[in-house]
N, C-alpha and C positions, 0 to 999 in steps of 0.2 A: 260808327263804322260797323259795329256788330249788327246793328239794325239793318243796315244796307245789305250786308252779306245774307242775312236771314231772308230778307225780302227777295233777293235774287234767286236763291235756292227754292223758296216756296213757289214763286211764280213759274220757274222753269218746270218744276214737277207738275204743276197744274196744267200747263200748256202741253206737255208731253202726254199727259193723260187724255186730254181732249183730242189731240192729234191721232191717237190710236183708234178713234171711232169716227173718222171723217166720213161724211156723206156728201155727194155732189150731184149737180145737174149740169150737163153739157150745155153750153150757152147757145140758144137758138139764133140770136141775132148776129152772131159772128161766125157762122159756119159756112163752109164751102166744100165742093167736091174734092176728093183726095188728090186729083190730078191738077188742082188749081195752080196756075203759074205764079201766084202770089205767095208761094210757100218757101221761105228761105230757111232751110233747116239749120244753118250754121248759128242762128241766134238762139236756139232753144237750149235751155239748161238741162244738163244730163245728171244733175245732182240726185243722189238717193237719200238726201237728208229727210225728205218728207215721204209719207206713205202714199201709195196710189189711191185714187178716190174709190168710194163705193158708189158707182153711178146709179141714179134712179132711171126710170124709163120714160122721162119726160124732158122736153127741151124748154128751158126757162132762163130768162135773164133776171137777175135780182130776185131770187126766190124768197117767199115768205111763207112759213109753215106754222100752223096752229094745231096743237094736239088737244082734242076735245071729245069727251065721252067715248074714248077708245078708238077714235078715228083721227086721221091726219088730214088737214085741209091746206091746200096749197093755193096761194093767191099770187097772181102774176100780172105784170104789165101787159096791156093790150086793149083791144076794143071793149070798153065798158068794164074792164078788170075781171077777167075770167077767174072762176073758182073751180078747183079740182079736188077730188077726195080719194083717199086710199086707206086701207086697213094696215098698211106697212109702209115704212119709208122707202122700201124698194119698189113700191108700186104693186100692181098697175094703178095709174092715176086716171080717174074718170071725170070728165067735165060735168058739173052739176048746175051751171048757170053763171051769172055775173053779178057783181056788186051793184053796178049802175044799170038802169034800163034804157039809157040814152046818153047823150053827151053830158059831161059834168056841168054843174051850174057855174063853175069857174069860167069866166069869159076871157080865156086866153088860148093861145095856139095849142093844138093837139088835144083839145078837150074831149075828143071821142076816144083817145088812146092814152089814158093816164099810165104812168109807169111807177115802178118801185113802191108797190103798196105794202103797208105794214098793218096787220090786223091784230087786235088785242081784245081780251075779255076784261071788262072793268065794271064793277058793281052789277054783275049779272047781265050786262049788255055788251054787245060786240061793236067795236069801232074799227073802221078801216081808213087809215090815213094814206093819201095818194098824192102823186106829183102831177102837175100840169105845167108843161114847159116845152121847149125844143132845145136840141143840143147846141151848146155854145151861147145860149142866151141867159141873161139874168132876169128877164121878164117872166118870172116863175111864181107858182103858188102851191101851197100844201092844202089840199081839200080833205074833207072828212065825211064819211057816211056812217050810219049806225043801224043796228037791227036788234030785235029781241032774240032772234035765233040765227045761228050761223048759216043755216040753210033756208032762212026765211026771207021776207021782203026787206030790202035795205032802203033807207031814206038818205038821200044826198043833201047835206047841209051846206055845200059850197065851200068857199075858201076859208081857211083858218088863219093863214098868214100869206102875205104877198110881198114880193120884192120887185123893185124897179117901178112898177105901176100897180095901182090898186090901193085899197084902204090901208092906212098906216105905213105904206111903203117908204115914206120919207123919214120914218122914225128909226133910230138905231135900235137893234142891229140890222133891221131890214134894209136900211139905206146903203149898206155895204156888203150884205151877204146874198146868198142864192137859195131860194126856198125850194129845195129838192131833197129827195131821199129822207123821208121822215122816219123816225124811230120813237119808241115810247118806253118810259121807265117810271116806276113809283118809288118814292123814298120809303125804305123798309121800316123806318121808325115812325114817320108821321102819316104815311099813306098818300102824300101829296103827289099829284101827277105832273110829269114833265114831258115835253116834246123836244126831240133832237132833230136837227136838219143841217144841211149845208154841203158845200162842195168848193169849187173855185170861189174867189172873192172872200177871203179871210177864214176859210175852213169851216169847222163844225161848231154849231151853237146849240144852246139849250135854253128853253123858256118854260116857265110854269103855266099850267093850264087851269081853267076853272074846273070844278068837280064834275060838270057834265061833259067835259072834254071837247066842247064845241067852240071855245074861244080861249084866247090867251088872257091870263089874269092881268088886270090893269093894262089894257092894250095900248093906252097912250104913254105909259111908262113901264114897258116890260122889264122884268127883273132878269135880263138875259146874261148868260155866261158863255164866253168863248172857250170851248173845251180843248180843241185841237187846231193847231195852225202851223203851216209850213211856210216860212217866209218866201220861198221861191215857188209858191203853189201854182203860178201860171205855167210852170214847166212840169211840176209833179203834184197833181192835186191830191187832196185827202177828202174822201167822200164816202157815201154809203155806210154811214155809221149805224151801230147797233149797240145797245147797252144791256148787259145781263148782270145778275147778282148771284154770287156764290160766297156765302158768309166767310169772312166779314168784308169782302171786297165787292165793289162795283167794277165791272170790266167794260171798257170802252173799246169796241172793235171797229175797224174801218178799213176801207180799201185805199191803197196808196199807189200812185203811178198812172200810167196811160192804159185806158181800158178798151177803146173801141176804134172801129173804122181803120184798122191797120192797113188794108190794101190801098185805100185812097189817101190816107194821111201819112203812111209810112210806118215801119216797125221801129220802135225805139231801140237804143243800145241795150243789149242783154242786161237784165236786172232792173231796167227802168219801166217795165210793164207792170200791170196790176199785181199786187200781192196783198195779203191780209196781215194787218198789224193790230196790236193791242197795247193798252196801258190800263192801269188800275188805280183805285182810290178807295179809302174807307168812307168817303163822303160822296153822295150822289152828285154834288155840284163841283167836285174836284177839289184841288188840282189833281190831274191824272199824270202818272209817270210810268216810264217803261222799266224793264228789269235792270237797266243800268242807272236808274235814277234820273234820266233825262225827262223833263216835262214835255207832255205832248204839245204844249203851247210854244215850245222851242224846237219843234220838228222831231221830237222823240216818238218812239213806237217800236215795240218788239215784233219782229217778223215771225208770224205763226205758221204761215203757209205761203209758198211761192211756186213758180214754175219748176217742174222737175221731171226727170227721167225721159226727156225728149217727148213727152206725151201731154202733160198738163201745161197749159200756157195761160198766163194772165188770170189767175183765180181771184175772185172778188165777189161783191154782192152778198156779204156774209150775214148770217143769222145764227142764233143759238136757241136750241130747245133745252130749257133748264130741267135738271133732274128733279124728281119729286120723291115722295115717301116710298113708292113702289119701284122706282128706278132712279137711283141717286146719280146716275151718270149724265153729264151735260153733253149735248150733241152739237157740234159745229157743222153748219151746212153752207154751201156757196155754189157759184157757177164757175165754169172754166171753159177754155177752148181746147178741144182735142186736136192735136196737131196732125193726126192722120185724116181729119175731116176737112179742115180749112178755116178760112177767116173772114169771108165776105159777110155782109149784114143781111143778105136776103135768102139764104138757104138754111133751112132748119135741119136739125138732126136729133133723133131720139135714141138714147142709149138703151142697151139691154140691162136688166137688173143683174146685180152681182154682189158679192160680199166685199171683196177688196180691202178687208181689214188687215192691218199689219200690227 
């Protein structure tokens, strides 16, 4: 009982600390003019529990940021995976090229517009994991590209894992999961690399990678772990995972709830839209539990950031820039919908830079 109380207090202190420095990008794919008729203000949370965002000056869904050699690099879903660069998280962000120079080698739908990229530095080489799929389908794949320099020429290696159709798609966990929203973590003790992925269809999984990060270790018998699962996930998905490490804990962040296409599919009951949740473990392979001791495999997850002040709606697509020797502060970033702008998928919005720190 004493251990549980200590865990709860420690976790809440850590989360409050991160919340004080939130940064965000207003979501491009879910924006609409302010006079949009699809704007039902009654459903928007007015809570002041969470701080207002520190908006960047770029519109991005599922942002991914890498801090390298004093610069910030932003990878986003879109045609050939655009790359943007800035000297500050506030921007301005300038396009410097794309990861791919054509359609992905993955032979699945939407191969020209991969989404949810995650780029990491590993053994002095850069790797970009990306999703090829379409909304509502399990015929998905995680692809990977690599480069010697973050601003250099990238090589597309094609699919790393596939679900529903493709190599090894009949093997568990690919036979029941959805290969989208890749994330990456290494075991802090052994240095072993792991890939996280998943959404609907049994939640979030983790598989070990080979040391070149180009294939799953023992692909015919992957040593997979199911890290987070919501039994009623067909109604409330858990997806968009990200794992960070802050000694002595691994933190598993994820988006929970309904994320997109609100005007056409309808707005959920207030509180059922996207929000950011987290659990933690001292082992990279779990089990992960929330601040109340509920396992993420049983629907647990501490809410870190949610709709607030009638302005921020459905935050998700989370990532963390971990602190280092020069800056020990961890930074949580994400996308959200600005209720004064709108909600349709085809009108983009770019915010002005600001501080927004509470």
